[in-house]
C-alpha positions in Angstrom: 65.4 136.1 81.2 64.8 135.2 84.8 66.5 132.1 86.2 69.2 132.0 83.6 72.5 131.1 85.1 75.2 133.6 84.6 78.5 131.7 85.1 81.6 132.4 83.0 83.2 129.0 82.4 86.9 129.5 81.4 87.5 126.1 80.0 86.3 125.1 76.5 83.8 122.3 75.9 86.5 120.0 74.6 88.7 120.6 77.6 85.8 119.8 80.0 84.9 116.7 78.0 88.5 115.5 78.3 88.6 116.3 82.0 85.3 114.4 82.4 86.9 111.3 81.0 89.9 111.6 83.3 88.0 111.9 86.5 88.5 109.0 88.9 85.8 109.8 91.4 82.0 110.2 90.9 82.2 113.5 92.8 84.6 115.0 90.3 82.7 113.6 87.3 79.5 115.1 88.6 80.9 118.6 89.0 82.7 118.6 85.7 79.5 117.3 84.0 77.6 120.2 85.5 80.1 122.7 83.9 80.1 120.8 80.7 76.3 120.8 80.3 76.3 124.5 80.9 79.2 125.2 78.5 77.6 123.3 75.6 74.2 124.9 76.2 72.3 121.8 77.0 70.8 123.5 80.1 70.2 127.2 80.7 69.0 127.4 84.3 70.2 126.2 87.6 66.8 124.5 88.1 67.1 122.5 84.9 70.6 121.4 85.8 69.5 120.4 89.3 66.7 118.2 87.8 69.1 116.7 85.3 71.8 115.8 87.9 69.4 114.9 90.7 70.9 117.5 93.0 69.5 120.4 95.0 69.9 123.9 93.5 71.7 125.0 96.7 74.3 122.3 96.2 74.9 123.4 92.6 75.0 127.0 93.7 77.7 126.1 96.3 79.8 124.3 93.6 79.6 127.3 91.3 80.6 129.7 94.1 83.7 127.6 94.7 84.4 127.6 90.9 84.1 131.4 90.8 86.3 131.9 93.8 89.0 129.2 93.3 88.6 127.9 89.8 88.3 124.3 88.6 90.9 123.0 91.1 89.0 124.6 94.0 85.7 123.1 92.9 87.2 119.6 92.6 89.2 119.9 95.9 88.4 117.2 98.4 89.1 118.1 102.0 90.3 115.4 104.2 88.9 115.1 107.7 91.3 115.5 110.6 90.2 112.5 112.5 90.7 111.8 116.1 93.9 112.8 117.8 96.0 109.9 119.1 95.8 109.2 122.8 99.6 108.9 122.8 101.3 111.7 120.8 104.1 110.9 118.4 106.8 112.6 120.5 105.7 110.4 123.5 105.7 107.3 121.2 109.3 108.1 120.2 110.3 108.3 123.9 108.4 105.0 124.6 110.2 103.3 121.7 113.5 104.4 123.1 112.6 103.2 126.6 111.4 99.8 125.3 114.8 99.3 123.5 116.7 99.6 126.8 117.7 96.2 128.4 115.7 97.0 131.6 112.6 98.3 129.8 109.2 97.3 131.1 107.9 94.1 132.5 104.2 94.7 131.9 101.8 97.0 130.1 100.7 98.2 133.5 104.3 99.5 134.0 104.1 101.3 130.7 100.8 102.8 131.7 102.3 104.0 135.0 105.4 105.4 133.3 103.2 107.4 130.8 101.2 108.9 133.7 104.2 109.8 135.7 106.5 111.2 133.0 104.0 112.7 130.5 100.8 113.0 132.5 99.0 110.8 129.9 96.2 108.7 131.4 95.8 106.1 128.7 93.8 103.0 129.1 95.4 99.6 129.3 93.9 98.8 125.8 95.5 101.9 124.3 98.9 101.1 125.9 98.7 97.5 124.7 97.8 98.4 121.1 100.5 101.1 121.0 103.3 98.8 122.3 102.3 95.6 120.7 100.9 96.6 117.3 102.2 100.2 116.5 105.7 99.7 118.0 105.7 96.0 117.3 107.3 95.1 120.7 106.5 92.1 122.8 107.0 92.6 126.5 108.9 89.5 127.7 108.0 88.4 131.2 109.0 85.2 132.9 106.1 82.9 133.6 105.4 81.6 137.1 106.2 78.0 137.4 103.9 75.6 139.2 105.0 74.8 142.8 103.9 71.1 142.6 106.1 70.6 139.5 109.0 72.2 141.2 108.6 69.9 144.2 108.5 66.8 141.9 111.7 67.9 140.2 113.4 68.4 143.5 112.4 64.9 144.7 113.8 63.3 141.6 117.2 65.0 142.1 
């Protein structure tokens, strides 16, 4: 019969039903449900299953190819994106942490930025340097504030 899906499902209907109840994500439930519906014989063709689940047949085909190749775990596997690489690598952050702990560390974020450029050839923006030092390393750069000249003269006159 044309269009009949030939997929050997290794798990029993009861096992799939239990797995379906244990799934914590909609993605996992949907894929287990597809296998379950095929196993119990509620659907025979890929097209019927696609209509029932509201998915394209190519999507279902891709799921079943993963199932054939890697089994149930492969079909349910969720790949995590790598994300953006940090502007300041972890080794450099360790060196920066050590340098900040020294008594004569840095006076300003600009100094940190210059140090990164000279020592590691990292051209990080002021914002990146500030966030790294202040929020990731949780260090406050202590600088003395300039005092007002007028106030200094008033204090000198009183003395």
